[in-house]
Backbone as XML, in Angstrom:
<?xml version="1.0"?>
<chain id="A" units="angstrom">
  <residue number="1" name="MET">
    <atom name="N" x="0.255" y="-13.046" z="0.650"/>
    <atom name="CA" x="0.632" y="-13.861" z="-0.481"/>
    <atom name="C" x="-0.612" y="-14.556" z="-1.019"/>
  </residue>
  <residue number="2" name="ARG">
    <atom name="N" x="-0.720" y="-14.653" z="-2.303"/>
    <atom name="CA" x="-1.835" y="-15.370" z="-2.911"/>
    <atom name="C" x="-1.290" y="-16.592" z="-3.608"/>
  </residue>
  <residue number="3" name="ILE">
    <atom name="N" x="-2.026" y="-17.668" z="-3.489"/>
    <atom name="CA" x="-1.682" y="-18.906" z="-4.185"/>
    <atom name="C" x="-2.807" y="-19.187" z="-5.153"/>
  </residue>
  <residue number="4" name="TRP">
    <atom name="N" x="-2.478" y="-19.403" z="-6.412"/>
    <atom name="CA" x="-3.486" y="-19.660" z="-7.431"/>
    <atom name="C" x="-3.525" y="-21.143" z="-7.748"/>
  </residue>
  <residue number="5" name="LEU">
    <atom name="N" x="-4.720" y="-21.688" z="-7.798"/>
    <atom name="CA" x="-4.925" y="-23.064" z="-8.242"/>
    <atom name="C" x="-5.653" y="-22.986" z="-9.571"/>
  </residue>
  <residue number="6" name="GLY">
    <atom name="N" x="-5.115" y="-23.623" z="-10.558"/>
    <atom name="CA" x="-5.657" y="-23.490" z="-11.906"/>
    <atom name="C" x="-4.711" y="-22.620" z="-12.708"/>
  </residue>
  <residue number="7" name="ASP">
    <atom name="N" x="-4.932" y="-22.541" z="-13.993"/>
    <atom name="CA" x="-3.989" y="-21.818" z="-14.828"/>
    <atom name="C" x="-4.532" y="-20.508" z="-15.378"/>
  </residue>
  <residue number="8" name="ASP">
    <atom name="N" x="-5.716" y="-20.098" z="-14.924"/>
    <atom name="CA" x="-6.289" y="-18.913" z="-15.542"/>
    <atom name="C" x="-6.272" y="-17.690" z="-14.620"/>
  </residue>
  <residue number="9" name="ARG">
    <atom name="N" x="-5.571" y="-17.758" z="-13.509"/>
    <atom name="CA" x="-5.420" y="-16.626" z="-12.599"/>
    <atom name="C" x="-6.757" y="-15.991" z="-12.217"/>
  </residue>
  <residue number="10" name="GLY">
    <atom name="N" x="-7.720" y="-16.831" z="-11.889"/>
    <atom name="CA" x="-8.988" y="-16.339" z="-11.380"/>
    <atom name="C" x="-10.004" y="-15.947" z="-12.437"/>
  </residue>
  <residue number="11" name="GLN">
    <atom name="N" x="-9.689" y="-16.113" z="-13.695"/>
    <atom name="CA" x="-10.633" y="-15.756" z="-14.740"/>
    <atom name="C" x="-11.360" y="-17.022" z="-15.181"/>
  </residue>
  <residue number="12" name="GLY">
    <atom name="N" x="-12.542" y="-17.178" z="-14.715"/>
    <atom name="CA" x="-13.321" y="-18.359" z="-15.096"/>
    <atom name="C" x="-13.213" y="-19.468" z="-14.085"/>
  </residue>
  <residue number="13" name="GLY">
    <atom name="N" x="-12.609" y="-20.622" z="-14.483"/>
    <atom name="CA" x="-12.674" y="-21.808" z="-13.662"/>
    <atom name="C" x="-11.606" y="-21.976" z="-12.609"/>
  </residue>
  <residue number="14" name="GLY">
    <atom name="N" x="-10.539" y="-21.179" z="-12.597"/>
    <atom name="CA" x="-9.493" y="-21.361" z="-11.601"/>
    <atom name="C" x="-9.971" y="-20.988" z="-10.206"/>
  </residue>
  <residue number="15" name="ARG">
    <atom name="N" x="-9.416" y="-21.659" z="-9.200"/>
    <atom name="CA" x="-9.749" y="-21.314" z="-7.822"/>
    <atom name="C" x="-8.597" y="-20.546" z="-7.217"/>
  </residue>
  <residue number="16" name="ARG">
    <atom name="N" x="-8.902" y="-19.521" z="-6.443"/>
    <atom name="CA" x="-7.876" y="-18.751" z="-5.759"/>
    <atom name="C" x="-7.922" y="-19.095" z="-4.280"/>
  </residue>
  <residue number="17" name="VAL">
    <atom name="N" x="-6.796" y="-19.437" z="-3.726"/>
    <atom name="CA" x="-6.682" y="-19.680" z="-2.296"/>
    <atom name="C" x="-5.885" y="-18.523" z="-1.736"/>
  </residue>
  <residue number="18" name="GLU">
    <atom name="N" x="-6.474" y="-17.789" z="-0.785"/>
    <atom name="CA" x="-5.798" y="-16.622" z="-0.254"/>
    <atom name="C" x="-5.231" y="-16.934" z="1.114"/>
  </residue>
  <residue number="19" name="ALA">
    <atom name="N" x="-4.025" y="-16.496" z="1.322"/>
    <atom name="CA" x="-3.416" y="-16.603" z="2.646"/>
    <atom name="C" x="-2.472" y="-15.437" z="2.811"/>
  </residue>
  <residue number="20" name="MET">
    <atom name="N" x="-2.496" y="-14.806" z="3.930"/>
    <atom name="CA" x="-1.603" y="-13.684" z="4.187"/>
    <atom name="C" x="-1.096" y="-13.815" z="5.607"/>
  </residue>
  <residue number="21" name="MET">
    <atom name="N" x="0.086" y="-14.357" z="5.729"/>
    <atom name="CA" x="0.728" y="-14.504" z="7.022"/>
    <atom name="C" x="-0.219" y="-15.109" z="8.068"/>
  </residue>
  <residue number="22" name="GLY">
    <atom name="N" x="-0.900" y="-16.156" z="7.715"/>
    <atom name="CA" x="-1.772" y="-16.856" z="8.646"/>
    <atom name="C" x="-3.168" y="-16.265" z="8.793"/>
  </residue>
  <residue number="23" name="MET">
    <atom name="N" x="-3.501" y="-15.198" z="8.055"/>
    <atom name="CA" x="-4.828" y="-14.592" z="8.165"/>
    <atom name="C" x="-5.839" y="-15.426" z="7.402"/>
  </residue>
  <residue number="24" name="ASP">
    <atom name="N" x="-7.076" y="-15.432" z="7.886"/>
    <atom name="CA" x="-8.094" y="-16.159" z="7.137"/>
    <atom name="C" x="-8.539" y="-15.330" z="5.933"/>
  </residue>
  <residue number="25" name="ALA">
    <atom name="N" x="-9.151" y="-15.972" z="4.980"/>
    <atom name="CA" x="-9.502" y="-15.341" z="3.702"/>
    <atom name="C" x="-10.427" y="-14.147" z="3.880"/>
  </residue>
  <residue number="26" name="SER">
    <atom name="N" x="-11.364" y="-14.175" z="4.851"/>
    <atom name="CA" x="-12.278" y="-13.049" z="5.021"/>
    <atom name="C" x="-11.533" y="-11.802" z="5.489"/>
  </residue>
  <residue number="27" name="LEU">
    <atom name="N" x="-10.522" y="-11.958" z="6.331"/>
    <atom name="CA" x="-9.732" y="-10.811" z="6.771"/>
    <atom name="C" x="-8.900" y="-10.264" z="5.615"/>
  </residue>
  <residue number="28" name="VAL">
    <atom name="N" x="-8.339" y="-11.144" z="4.814"/>
    <atom name="CA" x="-7.563" y="-10.702" z="3.650"/>
    <atom name="C" x="-8.450" y="-9.879" z="2.720"/>
  </residue>
  <residue number="29" name="ARG">
    <atom name="N" x="-9.665" y="-10.363" z="2.428"/>
    <atom name="CA" x="-10.579" y="-9.613" z="1.560"/>
    <atom name="C" x="-10.928" y="-8.267" z="2.166"/>
  </residue>
  <residue number="30" name="HIS">
    <atom name="N" x="-11.138" y="-8.206" z="3.501"/>
    <atom name="CA" x="-11.449" y="-6.944" z="4.171"/>
    <atom name="C" x="-10.305" y="-5.953" z="3.995"/>
  </residue>
  <residue number="31" name="LEU">
    <atom name="N" x="-9.067" y="-6.407" z="4.160"/>
    <atom name="CA" x="-7.920" y="-5.527" z="4.005"/>
    <atom name="C" x="-7.777" y="-5.063" z="2.566"/>
  </residue>
  <residue number="32" name="GLU">
    <atom name="N" x="-8.035" y="-5.960" z="1.617"/>
    <atom name="CA" x="-7.955" y="-5.582" z="0.206"/>
    <atom name="C" x="-8.993" y="-4.526" z="-0.137"/>
  </residue>
  <residue number="33" name="GLU">
    <atom name="N" x="-10.187" y="-4.623" z="0.452"/>
    <atom name="CA" x="-11.234" y="-3.647" z="0.178"/>
    <atom name="C" x="-10.855" y="-2.272" z="0.708"/>
  </residue>
  <residue number="34" name="ARG">
    <atom name="N" x="-10.052" y="-2.214" z="1.757"/>
    <atom name="CA" x="-9.628" y="-0.951" z="2.344"/>
    <atom name="C" x="-8.378" y="-0.396" z="1.680"/>
  </residue>
  <residue number="35" name="ALA">
    <atom name="N" x="-7.758" y="-1.143" z="0.792"/>
    <atom name="CA" x="-6.500" y="-0.713" z="0.186"/>
    <atom name="C" x="-6.677" y="0.627" z="-0.516"/>
  </residue>
  <residue number="36" name="MET">
    <atom name="N" x="-5.705" y="1.484" z="-0.311"/>
    <atom name="CA" x="-5.739" y="2.806" z="-0.918"/>
    <atom name="C" x="-4.377" y="3.111" z="-1.511"/>
  </residue>
  <residue number="37" name="GLU">
    <atom name="N" x="-4.379" y="4.014" z="-2.441"/>
    <atom name="CA" x="-3.124" y="4.576" z="-2.924"/>
    <atom name="C" x="-3.160" y="6.053" z="-2.579"/>
  </residue>
  <residue number="38" name="TYR">
    <atom name="N" x="-2.068" y="6.514" z="-2.028"/>
    <atom name="CA" x="-1.938" y="7.912" z="-1.652"/>
    <atom name="C" x="-0.862" y="8.552" z="-2.508"/>
  </residue>
  <residue number="39" name="HIS">
    <atom name="N" x="-1.142" y="9.759" z="-2.991"/>
    <atom name="CA" x="-0.150" y="10.567" z="-3.679"/>
    <atom name="C" x="0.103" y="11.766" z="-2.782"/>
  </residue>
  <residue number="40" name="ILE">
    <atom name="N" x="1.362" y="11.919" z="-2.362"/>
    <atom name="CA" x="1.717" y="12.962" z="-1.404"/>
    <atom name="C" x="2.668" y="13.943" z="-2.080"/>
  </residue>
  <residue number="41" name="ASP">
    <atom name="N" x="2.289" y="15.210" z="-2.072"/>
    <atom name="CA" x="3.121" y="16.260" z="-2.665"/>
    <atom name="C" x="4.298" y="16.534" z="-1.736"/>
  </residue>
  <residue number="42" name="MET">
    <atom name="N" x="5.484" y="16.165" z="-2.186"/>
    <atom name="CA" x="6.695" y="16.339" z="-1.382"/>
    <atom name="C" x="7.570" y="17.455" z="-1.955"/>
  </residue>
  <residue number="43" name="SER">
    <atom name="N" x="6.978" y="18.394" z="-2.700"/>
    <atom name="CA" x="7.722" y="19.499" z="-3.291"/>
    <atom name="C" x="8.550" y="20.207" z="-2.227"/>
  </residue>
  <residue number="44" name="GLY">
    <atom name="N" x="9.805" y="20.455" z="-2.576"/>
    <atom name="CA" x="10.682" y="21.186" z="-1.675"/>
    <atom name="C" x="11.318" y="20.345" z="-0.586"/>
  </residue>
  <residue number="45" name="THR">
    <atom name="N" x="11.086" y="19.031" z="-0.597"/>
    <atom name="CA" x="11.688" y="18.169" z="0.420"/>
    <atom name="C" x="12.394" y="16.997" z="-0.256"/>
  </residue>
  <residue number="46" name="LYS">
    <atom name="N" x="13.266" y="16.381" z="0.471"/>
    <atom name="CA" x="13.948" y="15.163" z="0.014"/>
    <atom name="C" x="13.638" y="14.068" z="1.036"/>
  </residue>
  <residue number="47" name="PRO">
    <atom name="N" x="12.512" y="13.364" z="0.868"/>
    <atom name="CA" x="12.153" y="12.343" z="1.848"/>
    <atom name="C" x="13.107" y="11.157" z="1.825"/>
  </residue>
  <residue number="48" name="ASP">
    <atom name="N" x="13.335" y="10.577" z="2.977"/>
    <atom name="CA" x="14.153" y="9.365" z="3.096"/>
    <atom name="C" x="13.230" y="8.173" z="2.841"/>
  </residue>
  <residue number="49" name="LEU">
    <atom name="N" x="13.224" y="7.688" z="1.596"/>
    <atom name="CA" x="12.305" y="6.615" z="1.220"/>
    <atom name="C" x="12.537" y="5.353" z="2.041"/>
  </residue>
  <residue number="50" name="GLY">
    <atom name="N" x="13.778" y="5.050" z="2.363"/>
    <atom name="CA" x="14.090" y="3.874" z="3.170"/>
    <atom name="C" x="13.470" y="3.971" z="4.556"/>
  </residue>
  <residue number="51" name="ALA">
    <atom name="N" x="13.585" y="5.137" z="5.185"/>
    <atom name="CA" x="13.008" y="5.328" z="6.523"/>
    <atom name="C" x="11.485" y="5.237" z="6.471"/>
  </residue>
  <residue number="52" name="ILE">
    <atom name="N" x="10.888" y="5.837" z="5.440"/>
    <atom name="CA" x="9.428" y="5.783" z="5.292"/>
    <atom name="C" x="8.977" y="4.339" z="5.117"/>
  </residue>
  <residue number="53" name="GLU">
    <atom name="N" x="9.638" y="3.624" z="4.226"/>
    <atom name="CA" x="9.266" y="2.231" z="3.972"/>
    <atom name="C" x="9.427" y="1.380" z="5.231"/>
  </residue>
  <residue number="54" name="ASP">
    <atom name="N" x="10.518" y="1.580" z="5.971"/>
    <atom name="CA" x="10.741" y="0.806" z="7.195"/>
    <atom name="C" x="9.634" y="1.029" z="8.214"/>
  </residue>
  <residue number="55" name="ILE">
    <atom name="N" x="9.252" y="2.285" z="8.422"/>
    <atom name="CA" x="8.200" y="2.612" z="9.397"/>
    <atom name="C" x="6.857" y="2.038" z="8.952"/>
  </residue>
  <residue number="56" name="LEU">
    <atom name="N" x="6.512" y="2.220" z="7.680"/>
    <atom name="CA" x="5.218" y="1.744" z="7.187"/>
    <atom name="C" x="5.154" y="0.220" z="7.147"/>
  </residue>
  <residue number="57" name="TYR">
    <atom name="N" x="6.278" y="-0.414" z="6.827"/>
    <atom name="CA" x="6.313" y="-1.873" z="6.730"/>
    <atom name="C" x="5.928" y="-2.543" z="8.054"/>
  </residue>
  <residue number="58" name="ASP">
    <atom name="N" x="6.281" y="-1.921" z="9.165"/>
    <atom name="CA" x="5.922" y="-2.492" z="10.465"/>
    <atom name="C" x="4.409" y="-2.578" z="10.654"/>
  </residue>
  <residue number="59" name="SER">
    <atom name="N" x="3.661" y="-1.669" z="10.031"/>
    <atom name="CA" x="2.202" y="-1.678" z="10.132"/>
    <atom name="C" x="1.519" y="-2.372" z="8.966"/>
  </residue>
  <residue number="60" name="ASP">
    <atom name="N" x="2.182" y="-2.402" z="7.810"/>
    <atom name="CA" x="1.616" y="-3.019" z="6.608"/>
    <atom name="C" x="2.736" y="-3.659" z="5.794"/>
  </residue>
  <residue number="61" name="PRO">
    <atom name="N" x="2.977" y="-4.957" z="5.985"/>
    <atom name="CA" x="4.065" y="-5.628" z="5.269"/>
    <atom name="C" x="3.915" y="-5.632" z="3.749"/>
  </residue>
  <residue number="62" name="ALA">
    <atom name="N" x="2.750" y="-5.306" z="3.227"/>
    <atom name="CA" x="2.540" y="-5.277" z="1.781"/>
    <atom name="C" x="2.640" y="-3.863" z="1.214"/>
  </residue>
  <residue number="63" name="VAL">
    <atom name="N" x="3.073" y="-2.898" z="2.012"/>
    <atom name="CA" x="3.143" y="-1.508" z="1.567"/>
    <atom name="C" x="4.088" y="-1.366" z="0.379"/>
  </residue>
  <residue number="64" name="VAL">
    <atom name="N" x="3.729" y="-0.457" z="-0.525"/>
    <atom name="CA" x="4.593" y="-0.114" z="-1.660"/>
    <atom name="C" x="4.837" y="1.388" z="-1.594"/>
  </residue>
  <residue number="65" name="VAL">
    <atom name="N" x="6.114" y="1.774" z="-1.572"/>
    <atom name="CA" x="6.511" y="3.178" z="-1.495"/>
    <atom name="C" x="7.374" y="3.482" z="-2.719"/>
  </residue>
  <residue number="66" name="ALA">
    <atom name="N" x="7.017" y="4.523" z="-3.456"/>
    <atom name="CA" x="7.789" y="4.879" z="-4.651"/>
    <atom name="C" x="7.653" y="6.371" z="-4.924"/>
  </residue>
  <residue number="67" name="MET">
    <atom name="N" x="8.724" y="6.952" z="-5.406"/>
    <atom name="CA" x="8.687" y="8.349" z="-5.824"/>
    <atom name="C" x="8.328" y="8.387" z="-7.298"/>
  </residue>
  <residue number="68" name="ALA">
    <atom name="N" x="7.379" y="9.244" z="-7.654"/>
    <atom name="CA" x="6.998" y="9.395" z="-9.060"/>
    <atom name="C" x="8.172" y="9.984" z="-9.833"/>
  </residue>
  <residue number="69" name="ARG">
    <atom name="N" x="8.158" y="9.799" z="-11.137"/>
    <atom name="CA" x="9.255" y="10.274" z="-11.983"/>
    <atom name="C" x="9.503" y="11.766" z="-11.857"/>
  </residue>
  <residue number="70" name="ASP">
    <atom name="N" x="8.456" y="12.527" z="-11.550"/>
    <atom name="CA" x="8.634" y="13.977" z="-11.448"/>
    <atom name="C" x="9.462" y="14.378" z="-10.225"/>
  </residue>
  <residue number="71" name="GLY">
    <atom name="N" x="9.656" y="13.446" z="-9.274"/>
    <atom name="CA" x="10.449" y="13.718" z="-8.085"/>
    <atom name="C" x="9.729" y="14.501" z="-7.012"/>
  </residue>
  <residue number="72" name="PHE">
    <atom name="N" x="8.443" y="14.810" z="-7.234"/>
    <atom name="CA" x="7.685" y="15.590" z="-6.267"/>
    <atom name="C" x="6.577" y="14.794" z="-5.585"/>
  </residue>
  <residue number="73" name="ILE">
    <atom name="N" x="6.072" y="13.787" z="-6.262"/>
    <atom name="CA" x="4.934" y="13.026" z="-5.736"/>
    <atom name="C" x="5.411" y="11.685" z="-5.197"/>
  </residue>
  <residue number="74" name="LEU">
    <atom name="N" x="5.149" y="11.470" z="-3.914"/>
    <atom name="CA" x="5.439" y="10.196" z="-3.267"/>
    <atom name="C" x="4.188" y="9.340" z="-3.365"/>
  </residue>
  <residue number="75" name="ARG">
    <atom name="N" x="4.328" y="8.150" z="-3.924"/>
    <atom name="CA" x="3.197" y="7.233" z="-4.081"/>
    <atom name="C" x="3.311" y="6.137" z="-3.031"/>
  </residue>
  <residue number="76" name="ILE">
    <atom name="N" x="2.229" y="5.933" z="-2.289"/>
    <atom name="CA" x="2.197" y="4.889" z="-1.259"/>
    <atom name="C" x="0.917" y="4.092" z="-1.425"/>
  </residue>
  <residue number="77" name="ALA">
    <atom name="N" x="1.060" y="2.775" z="-1.578"/>
    <atom name="CA" x="-0.085" y="1.870" z="-1.643"/>
    <atom name="C" x="-0.112" y="1.095" z="-0.322"/>
  </residue>
  <residue number="78" name="THR">
    <atom name="N" x="-1.222" y="1.173" z="0.385"/>
    <atom name="CA" x="-1.349" y="0.555" z="1.703"/>
    <atom name="C" x="-2.810" y="0.405" z="2.060"/>
  </residue>
  <residue number="79" name="TYR">
    <atom name="N" x="-3.076" y="-0.391" z="3.098"/>
    <atom name="CA" x="-4.440" y="-0.478" z="3.614"/>
    <atom name="C" x="-4.635" y="0.468" z="4.788"/>
  </residue>
  <residue number="80" name="LEU">
    <atom name="N" x="-3.598" y="1.182" z="5.217"/>
    <atom name="CA" x="-3.683" y="2.077" z="6.368"/>
    <atom name="C" x="-4.569" y="3.285" z="6.061"/>
  </residue>
  <residue number="81" name="PRO">
    <atom name="N" x="-5.370" y="3.718" z="7.038"/>
    <atom name="CA" x="-6.141" y="4.948" z="6.830"/>
    <atom name="C" x="-5.200" y="6.160" z="6.851"/>
  </residue>
  <residue number="82" name="MET">
    <atom name="N" x="-5.659" y="7.259" z="6.269"/>
    <atom name="CA" x="-4.801" y="8.429" z="6.124"/>
    <atom name="C" x="-4.303" y="8.954" z="7.465"/>
  </residue>
  <residue number="83" name="THR">
    <atom name="N" x="-5.112" y="8.947" z="8.496"/>
    <atom name="CA" x="-4.663" y="9.452" z="9.796"/>
    <atom name="C" x="-3.468" y="8.656" z="10.312"/>
  </residue>
  <residue number="84" name="ASP">
    <atom name="N" x="-3.503" y="7.332" z="10.168"/>
    <atom name="CA" x="-2.374" y="6.497" z="10.570"/>
    <atom name="C" x="-1.159" y="6.783" z="9.695"/>
  </residue>
  <residue number="85" name="LEU">
    <atom name="N" x="-1.392" y="6.919" z="8.397"/>
    <atom name="CA" x="-0.302" y="7.191" z="7.467"/>
    <atom name="C" x="0.410" y="8.491" z="7.841"/>
  </residue>
  <residue number="86" name="LEU">
    <atom name="N" x="-0.344" y="9.540" z="8.134"/>
    <atom name="CA" x="0.258" y="10.822" z="8.487"/>
    <atom name="C" x="1.108" y="10.708" z="9.748"/>
  </residue>
  <residue number="87" name="GLY">
    <atom name="N" x="0.621" y="9.984" z="10.748"/>
    <atom name="CA" x="1.380" y="9.786" z="11.975"/>
    <atom name="C" x="2.662" y="9.012" z="11.737"/>
  </residue>
  <residue number="88" name="LEU">
    <atom name="N" x="2.581" y="7.978" z="10.923"/>
    <atom name="CA" x="3.762" y="7.180" z="10.625"/>
    <atom name="C" x="4.768" y="7.958" z="9.774"/>
  </residue>
  <residue number="89" name="MET">
    <atom name="N" x="4.275" y="8.793" z="8.875"/>
    <atom name="CA" x="5.174" y="9.629" z="8.082"/>
    <atom name="C" x="5.948" y="10.578" z="9.003"/>
  </residue>
  <residue number="90" name="GLN">
    <atom name="N" x="5.270" y="11.102" z="10.011"/>
    <atom name="CA" x="5.929" y="11.988" z="10.967"/>
    <atom name="C" x="7.020" y="11.226" z="11.731"/>
  </residue>
  <residue number="91" name="GLN">
    <atom name="N" x="6.722" y="9.978" z="12.110"/>
    <atom name="CA" x="7.731" y="9.152" z="12.784"/>
    <atom name="C" x="8.942" y="8.915" z="11.889"/>
  </residue>
  <residue number="92" name="ALA">
    <atom name="N" x="8.725" y="8.892" z="10.582"/>
    <atom name="CA" x="9.813" y="8.677" z="9.627"/>
    <atom name="C" x="10.563" y="9.969" z="9.311"/>
  </residue>
  <residue number="93" name="GLY">
    <atom name="N" x="10.177" y="11.070" z="9.963"/>
    <atom name="CA" x="10.873" y="12.335" z="9.768"/>
    <atom name="C" x="10.293" y="13.224" z="8.696"/>
  </residue>
  <residue number="94" name="CYS">
    <atom name="N" x="9.091" y="12.925" z="8.219"/>
    <atom name="CA" x="8.436" y="13.741" z="7.187"/>
    <atom name="C" x="7.210" y="14.420" z="7.769"/>
  </residue>
  <residue number="95" name="GLN">
    <atom name="N" x="7.215" y="15.725" z="7.761"/>
    <atom name="CA" x="6.040" y="16.462" z="8.204"/>
    <atom name="C" x="5.106" y="16.607" z="7.012"/>
  </residue>
  <residue number="96" name="VAL">
    <atom name="N" x="4.028" y="15.855" z="7.016"/>
    <atom name="CA" x="3.057" y="15.874" z="5.918"/>
    <atom name="C" x="1.717" y="16.338" z="6.473"/>
  </residue>
  <residue number="97" name="GLU">
    <atom name="N" x="1.132" y="17.325" z="5.814"/>
    <atom name="CA" x="-0.173" y="17.856" z="6.190"/>
    <atom name="C" x="-1.248" y="17.224" z="5.306"/>
  </residue>
  <residue number="98" name="PRO">
    <atom name="N" x="-2.467" y="17.101" z="5.841"/>
    <atom name="CA" x="-3.538" y="16.461" z="5.056"/>
    <atom name="C" x="-3.758" y="17.077" z="3.670"/>
  </residue>
  <residue number="99" name="HIS">
    <atom name="N" x="-3.569" y="18.392" z="3.518"/>
    <atom name="CA" x="-3.794" y="19.021" z="2.211"/>
    <atom name="C" x="-2.769" y="18.596" z="1.161"/>
  </residue>
  <residue number="100" name="GLN">
    <atom name="N" x="-1.667" y="17.959" z="1.579"/>
    <atom name="CA" x="-0.647" y="17.483" z="0.643"/>
    <atom name="C" x="-0.986" y="16.108" z="0.075"/>
  </residue>
  <residue number="101" name="VAL">
    <atom name="N" x="-2.020" y="15.462" z="0.624"/>
    <atom name="CA" x="-2.311" y="14.069" z="0.305"/>
    <atom name="C" x="-3.555" y="13.961" z="-0.574"/>
  </residue>
  <residue number="102" name="VAL">
    <atom name="N" x="-3.411" y="13.218" z="-1.659"/>
    <atom name="CA" x="-4.558" y="12.859" z="-2.503"/>
    <atom name="C" x="-4.787" y="11.367" z="-2.290"/>
  </residue>
  <residue number="103" name="GLU">
    <atom name="N" x="-5.999" y="11.026" z="-1.902"/>
    <atom name="CA" x="-6.365" y="9.641" z="-1.602"/>
    <atom name="C" x="-7.085" y="9.050" z="-2.811"/>
  </residue>
  <residue number="104" name="LEU">
    <atom name="N" x="-6.548" y="7.935" z="-3.331"/>
    <atom name="CA" x="-7.120" y="7.282" z="-4.510"/>
    <atom name="C" x="-7.466" y="5.840" z="-4.181"/>
  </residue>
  <residue number="105" name="PRO">
    <atom name="N" x="-8.451" y="5.256" z="-4.852"/>
    <atom name="CA" x="-8.687" y="3.832" z="-4.668"/>
    <atom name="C" x="-7.490" y="3.040" z="-5.192"/>
  </residue>
  <residue number="106" name="SER">
    <atom name="N" x="-7.242" y="1.908" z="-4.610"/>
    <atom name="CA" x="-6.118" y="1.083" z="-5.050"/>
    <atom name="C" x="-6.321" y="0.621" z="-6.476"/>
  </residue>
  <residue number="107" name="ILE">
    <atom name="N" x="-5.213" y="0.562" z="-7.221"/>
    <atom name="CA" x="-5.262" y="0.022" z="-8.575"/>
    <atom name="C" x="-4.634" y="-1.371" z="-8.615"/>
  </residue>
  <residue number="108" name="CYS">
    <atom name="N" x="-4.448" y="-1.945" z="-7.424"/>
    <atom name="CA" x="-3.815" y="-3.262" z="-7.324"/>
    <atom name="C" x="-4.708" y="-4.322" z="-7.955"/>
  </residue>
  <residue number="109" name="CYS">
    <atom name="N" x="-4.119" y="-5.128" z="-8.830"/>
    <atom name="CA" x="-4.873" y="-6.209" z="-9.468"/>
    <atom name="C" x="-4.715" y="-7.513" z="-8.699"/>
  </residue>
  <residue number="110" name="GLY">
    <atom name="N" x="-3.764" y="-7.521" z="-7.739"/>
    <atom name="CA" x="-3.531" y="-8.727" z="-6.956"/>
    <atom name="C" x="-2.661" y="-9.750" z="-7.633"/>
  </residue>
  <residue number="111" name="GLY">
    <atom name="N" x="-2.229" y="-9.502" z="-8.831"/>
    <atom name="CA" x="-1.464" y="-10.467" z="-9.598"/>
    <atom name="C" x="-0.111" y="-10.819" z="-9.016"/>
  </residue>
  <residue number="112" name="CYS">
    <atom name="N" x="0.506" y="-9.860" z="-8.334"/>
    <atom name="CA" x="1.846" y="-10.137" z="-7.784"/>
    <atom name="C" x="1.763" y="-10.716" z="-6.378"/>
  </residue>
  <residue number="113" name="GLY">
    <atom name="N" x="0.577" y="-10.722" z="-5.800"/>
    <atom name="CA" x="0.400" y="-11.284" z="-4.458"/>
    <atom name="C" x="0.669" y="-10.280" z="-3.365"/>
  </residue>
  <residue number="114" name="GLY">
    <atom name="N" x="0.907" y="-9.008" z="-3.702"/>
    <atom name="CA" x="1.233" y="-7.987" z="-2.707"/>
    <atom name="C" x="0.073" y="-7.207" z="-2.258"/>
  </residue>
</chain>
């Protein structure tokens, strides 16, 4: 969670106070720097989004899981490395191979605090 002091949301003179479940600000910044978005080709499968979200949430409470409009690409925003993500996806009942995953830098602006 982010708490903003000032009215400009970090643009110019406002101060940002970061807190994430008791973590100090340097750890929060480290996790934000590692944040990634993954696009996973789920063609031919019907993933259980609830199960995936539940498994990933235990490792990353700020995870965002969403199916793209095309119904084939699963979008996951997390700080987890791909190897961990693949293992957790398997625990959620999805067999995902590395060639199905496109790793992108996070596009998170931090505005929602997630």
